[in-house]
N, C-alpha and C positions, 0 to 999 in steps of 0.2 A: 665417497661420503654420501650418506642418505639423510635428508632432512624430511621429517613428516609433520605436517600441520593438520590438526584435527579441527575442522570448522564446526562440528556438531557438539563437541564437548571439550572444555578446557581441563577437566579433571583427569588425573592419571589413573586413579583406582576406581573401580566400579563401586557404586553406592548401593548398599542393600538396606532396605527399610526393615526394621525390626519392630514387631508389635510387642510392646511392653504392657503388661496388665498388672496394675497395682491395686490391691484392695484398700480402699480409703474409707474410714468411718465417716458418718454424717457429721459435717462441721457444726460447731457451736456458733451462736450469733456473734460472740466476741471474736471469732476467727475471721469473719467475713464483713464486719461492720465496725464503725467507730462512733462514739458518742460526741456530739458537738461540745467543744470546750475542753474535753479531756485530751490534751495534746501537750507535747513538749515545746520548748523554746530553745532556739540556737543562741549561743553566746560566743563572743569573739574578743580577743585582746591582743595588744602588741607588747612583746617582752624581749628579754635578753637571756641567752644561754651562755653561761660562763664555765670556765674550767676545761676548755677543749685543749687538746694536745697539738696546737698549731694547725688545726683544720678549720678554723673559723673564717669569718669574712676577711677579705683583704682590705688594703687601704683604699680601694676604689669605692667601697660601700660607705659613703660619707654619713648616711643616716645611722649606721652602727656606731661610727666614731662619735657622732653627736650624742647618741643615746648613752654611751658609756660615760661621756663627759658630764652629761646632765645627771646621771645616777650618782656619780662621785660628788657632784656639787650638793646633792641632797644630804649627803653625809658630811658636809663641811669641807670637802676637798676640792679646791678649784684648780683646774688644769686647762691648758690650752689644747683644744681638740686636735691641733696639728701635731701634738706630741703623743697622742694616744695611738697605740698599736692594738689592733683588734684580731690578731691571729688566734687568740684563745677565747674569743667571744663571737657570738653570732646573733643577728636580729632574727626574730621568729614571730610568726602569728600563732596564737594559741586558740583552739576551738574546743567547744564542749556542748553537750546537749543537756538542758535543764528539764528533767522529767516533770510531768504534771503533779501538783500537790507536794513538791519537794519542800521540806521545811528547812529553817535555818539550822546550820550545822551538818546538813547532809553532804556527803562527799560525792564528787563526780570524777569520771575519767576524762582526761584531756589529751588532745593530739597537738603536737608541737611541730611546726613546719618552717623550714628556713626560707627567708625571703631575700637573702643576700647571695653571695657566692661562696658560702661555706662548703667545704668538701665533705664534712661529716659532723654529726652531732654526738658521736659516740663519746661517752664519759662525761657529758655536759650536765649542768644543773640549771634548771629554770629558776630565775629569781622572781620574787613576788610580782605577779601580773594580775591586774584587775580585768575581769571578764564582763563585758557589757552586753545588754540585750538590744533589740532593734530600737527601743525607746531611748537609748543612750545612758540608761541607769546601770550601775554596777550591781550584779547579782551574785557574783562569786569571785574568789581570788585563787590563783593557782601558783604552786611552787613545788619544786622537788627534783630529784635526779631522773634522768631520762632513760628509758629502755628503747634501744634501737632495733634489735632483731637483725642486724646486719653490720657490716664493717667495710672500711675502705683504707687500704694501705698503699703507700708509694715509696719506692726506694730512691736513693740519690741518683741512680743511673736512669731514672725515668720509668722503670717498670712499676706497674700498679695492678692491684686486684680489688674488686668490689663485689660484695655479697649483699643481695637484696637492695634496699633503698636507704642509705645512711643519712639522708638529709631530712628525714621525718621521724620523730620520736613519739613516745607514748608514756604517759604517767598514770598508773592505776591509782584511783582515789586521790588524784593530784590537785583537786580543787575543792574548796569548802564554800557552801552556799551561805551568803551573808544577807540575802534579801529574798523573801518568798514572794511568789506571784499571787497577788490578791484576786482570787477567783473562788466565789462561793456558789457552787452549782446547786446547792439545796435551796437557794432563793428563787430558783426558776419555777415557773408554773407548768413547764412541759420539758420533756426530754426529746431531743432531736437525734435520730439515729441515721447515719450515712452509710450506705452500702459501698464497699470498696469496688465492687463490680456491679454497676447499676443494671438492674433487670426487673421488668415489670412483674414477671412471674414470681421472682424471689421476694420482691417488695410486698406483693399481695399475700404471699404465704406467711411472711413475718407478721404482717398486720393481723391475720387470723390467729396465728399462734399466741400473740400477746393478748388478744381479746379473749381467747379461750382460757388462757392461764389466769387472767384476773376476773373472768366472768362478767366483764363489762365492755362496752364499746368505747375504750379509752385510746386505742391506737388508730391512726389514720395514715394511709400511704398517700403522700401528695404527688409523687412521681416515681420514676423507676429507681431512684436512689435515696429517697428521703421518707422516713416514717416518724411521725410525731406521737408521743405518748403523753396524754394529759394527766399530770400528777394530781390535780385537784379531784378529777373524777375517779382516779385510782385510790383516793383516800390517803395520800402520802402527805404528812405534815411535818414530821421530824426528821432529823439527820439519820437516825438509826433505820427508820422505815425506808428512807431513800436508798441507803446502802443495801438493804435487803432486797429491794425491788430491782436495783441495777444488777445485783448478783444473780437473781432469778432470770432476768432477761438475757444476761451474758451466756448463761448455760443452756438456753433453748436450742434444741437440735433443729437445724434448718435444712430442708431439701432445696438445694441451690438449682435454679434454672440454668442449664448449660446451653451454650451456643454452639452451632456447627461452624468450626473455624479450622482453616489450614494455614499454618504459619511456617514460612520458609526463610531461613537465614542463608543467603547465598555465600557469604564470606566463610562461614564455618561448616556449611553442609548440613546444618541441623534442620530437621523437618518434624513438625508437630501436627498431628491430625487428631482432633477430638473424636470421641466415639459416636457423636451425633452426625458426623459427615455422611452424606449419602451421594451416590453417583448413579445417575440414570444410565440405562443400558446403551453403550456405545461400542463401536469397533475402532481400535486405535493402533496405529503403526508409527514407530519413531525410530529413525535410522540416522547414522552418522555418515558424513562425507569427509573423506581424508584426501588431502592434497599431498602428493609425494614428489619431492624434488631430489633427483639423483645427480650427483656431481662426479664427473670423471676427469682425470687429467691425462694429457698426452704431450709428447715432446716434438717440437718442430725444429729440424736442423737444416741449414742451407746446403746447397750442393758442395761437393768437395772442393771445386775450383771457384765457386761463386763467393760473393761477398754477403755478409749477413751474420746474425748472431743466433745462437740456440735459444729458443723460447719455450716456456711451458704454457700450454693452452688448456683452459678449463672448459669442458663440455657439460652443459646442463640439459637434463631431460625431465620434463614435468608430466605427471599423469595424475588422474583422479581415481579414487576408489570409493564406491558407495556400498555401505553395509546393507545387505539384503535381509529384510525382515518382513514377515507376513503380518496380517491384521490380527490383533489380539482383542478378544471380547472381554470387556470388564463392565461392571455396573449392574444395571437392572435393579436400582434401589438397593445396591449391595451394602452390607454392613462394613465396619472398619476392617474386620479380618479379611473379607473378600477383596476389598480395595487394596490392602497391603499385598496380598498374594498376587493380585493381577499386576501391580506395578513392579514387584520383584521379578515376575516372569519376563518383563521387558528388559531387565538388567539396567535400570535407569541410574543416572548420575545426578548429583545435586542440580547442575545446570539443566539437565534433561527434565527434572521435576518441575522447574519453573516454567519451561515451555509447555509441558503436558498439562499442568494445572491451569495455566493461562488459556490454553486451547479448550480445555473442558469447560472453563467458566464462560468463554465466548460462545461455545456451542450450547450453553444452557444446560449442560449435563452435570455440573458440579453444584450441588445444592448446599453450599456453604460459603462463608466469607473467606476470601483469599487475602492473606497478609504477607507481603514480601518485605523483609527487613534488609 
């Protein structure tokens, strides 16, 4: 028997870095930024799913029993909670996103998630459930049959099969907005724009684009992620003018300032290297040390006339092997293609990459931010 332990790398397969080049059009401002106040709101509610085929909450979920009893009492049916069986019912949390400027009567998609010990929500129907916002006000009501996208079956003998996640359901257009969020953005004197990826170069560029578009100094970049546009100086007074201005701003083509970043996900073996990454000229060698344990067995027998028992003896032999590699020259303010080619020549694994990039960073040769996830 031979056991081999590789102390240099835990990966079984060699990891090859592949350079992928994708032609990307210059992004619009709406793709990289958000306008302050133009945002959605999260809604949540507690409800009941009924009509299940014996896959609902068990008797141990007292809150489900109590909820069913309370629901029946609303309809004039008084029952003792101890007599309620909830195998065909399940307590759920209902969530939805209320988009900005959603008016009364707008429909929303909802997600229904079991909070008890239900085995499946397949075939169930959500009964009328109020959905509240963070302020405690009801903004929508949800109801309707669930779509599961999976199933769970169990035989009398105990055999079972489960596909996907049967305790979370979905209702398309399952909620109706009953209250609109009161937010009139046209009453503001300025528009505040937030960059999703703050960058001083990008913020300064956006400021110049807006001022060139309007022919006035109406935009000011306060920091790396915030640009204000003065609506009064821009001559915007009415709702229609406001909408036209925002539309023009959203469609501005923006040259985004890109950072030099190396991102490594050790768990998945994913490595992302932006094309701004530069490596100063270095000589690098990276080898692996293997520890080999060889186990052999032999039989020990007593003398023919002596006392004793036959025994099996295990002999263990330990040795180390070091992979021999020479120095490889990479860098010299190399571009991304040269860096990828140099690392591939080393035959690196994901764990090797972490050590290599850490060493390059400590040596001052990696001119980029190193992010390890």
